[in-house]
C-alpha positions, 0 to 999 in steps of 0.5 A: 474486452481483451484489452481490459484483460490485458491491461489488468494482467499488466498491473498485476506486478504493481498491485502485488507490490502495493499489497505487500507494502500495505500488509507486510504479509506475503500470503495476506498480500496475495489474497488481496490481489487475488480478490482484487483480480477476481472482482475486477474480471468478474465486474469488468463490464462495470468498468467505464473506459474513461481512463487507464484500468490501472487506477480502477484496480488500485481502487479496488485493492484499497477498498478490499484492504480497508474492508479486511481492516474493519474485519480484523478489528472486529476479530482482533489481532492475531500473533504470528509466531513465525515473526518472533525472532529466535533469541539466537539469531545474529544481529542484522547489518546496519542497513537492514536495521535502518530499513526494518525500523523504516518499515516498522515506522510506516506500519504505525501510520494510520492506514490513510497516511500509509496508503497515500504514502505508498501510492506516491512513494512506492507506485510513483503515482501522480498526486492527482491519480493517488487522490482519485484512487483514495477518492479524496481531494488532492488537498487531503492527499497532500495533507496525509503525505505531509502528516506521514512524512513528518511522523516518519522523520519523528519516529526514525529520528532522521530526515526523510529518506531520499526515496520517500521525497517525491517531486511531482 
C-alpha cells in the first residue's frame, strides 16, 4: 500500500497541470486535484495493479471534471469579475497574444476534444494510454484529436503550433 501512495504523490504535478489546463482556473483546478486525490486514497484498495497508478488517477480526474461540467450546466455559468480586464491595461506582447488566442481557442473545443488534446499534447501520453483513460477506442481518440487540431487551425488562422503536433 505504501507503494501506491508513493505513486499517487509522484503523479500530483501532472494532475495539477492537466486540471489547470482543463479548467483554466487555479482554484477550481486545485479543488479538482484535491477531490481526485481524496477519492484515490480513500479507494486505493479498489485499485487493481494491472499497470501504473497514473492512468487510474487521470481517469478519476477526468470523471470528476465531467461531473463538475454537468453540475455547472444545471446551475448556469458564473461570471468571474476579476477576469474582466481594466480599460487602462497596456497591450500585451505579440507572443502573449498568440498564446492567449490559442488558449481561448482550446477553451471553445467540445469537452471530449479538449480532454483528448490536453492528455496527448500537454501530458505527452501515448494515444493508447489516453484512449484508456478516457474509456474510448483508439480510433475515436484519433478522430477527436484530428477534429480538435482542425478546429484550432481554423480558429487561430494558422497551422497547428509545433507543440500541438505529436508523433507517437
